[in-house]
N, C-alpha and C positions, 0 to 999 in steps of 0.2 A: 500494500500500502506505500504509494505518496504522499507524505503531510504536503500541503498547499499552504501559501498566505491565509483564504477562506477558512481553512481548517486551525489554522494560528488563532485566527480572532476569535472563530464562536468560540475556543478551549478560552480565550485568554478574560471577555466577559464572562459567562457563566461562573469561571471561578475569582471574580472581581467584583461582579454585579455592577459594570460600567457597561452603557449603550455600544455595541457594536459596531458602531457610525464612529462613536470618536475610540474604540480600539484600531480599527480598521485607518482613520486617518493619521492617528499612533506611527501604527508598524508602519505605512505609505510611506513616511517622512523619516520612519526611523531608514529604510532599506534605498529613501532618496538621497541621504545623505552618505550613505555608504558608496553608493551609486560616483556622486560628487566626488568626495574626496576621489575614489580609484580614479576616475576621470581624472584628474586635473595629476595624478602619479604616487599619489598617497598612500600606505598602508593605513590596514586601518585595522587596529589588534583590540578585540573582546577576548576583556578577563576570561581563563576557563571555559573559553569555546574557540577562543581558535584567531587566527591572520589569514587575513586577505592579503596577498602582494602582489603587484605587479613586477610582468618580467618581461623583458624582452625575449622571445624567441626568436633564436640565428636565422639568418637568409637559409634554403638549401634549396638542394636542386629535387623536386618528386616527378615522379613516373607515375603515367596517365593509363589507370589500368587496360582502357580497352585499346590503345595507343602503348603499348611499353617500350617500343624504341623511340618516344620522344619522351623527352625530355621537360620536363615544365616546372620552371625558375619560379621558387615560392618564396617573397620578399620578409626581410625580418619583418615581426610585427609585435604587440606588443600583448600579453595574455594575464590572466589572472589567473593565480594560484592562492589553492584555500590550505594552510598550514592548520591541526587539528590542536586545538589545547591539550592540556595532558589528561584532564578531566573525561572531554569525550574519548581520546583514545581510549583510554586502559576503560569505559563501558562498552566500543566496538569491541572490543577486542575478546567482550565477555560474549559476544554474539557467535553462537558455532557457524562454520563454514556452511554446514547445508544446505541449515538454514537461511543465509544467504541467497546460494547457490538457487535452493527449488522458489523459492520468490523468484528469481528472475524468470525462470524457468515458467512456472503461473504466467507472469506477466505476458511472456512471449506467445503465450499459448489461447491467452485470453483474446477471442475478436476486438476489433477498437468498439469503441458505442457510437451511435450515430451521433449526428450535430445537429 
């Protein structure tokens, strides 16, 4: 199962008795500030959660799978990397790998829902 922004809003609203609209505005503003900082090239450190870092991926030569003989230059670019904090890392380590693999397989086997 995927945790969505909507799921977070509902859960926080239920636990705090704050109206969902106010929670949504707060969550959205938080995400906007994180995105804004990353777009400026700054790192975002959230204690006990993790660090979002902007890194530069080197330029490289790729291959077109439909025409393997053709080289495709891929320019260097900025990407966001996430490094989990110690507490999150320890919690995830408790999760057995077979549970994660079963969830991935279940997700792949589930047909997409009609829009």
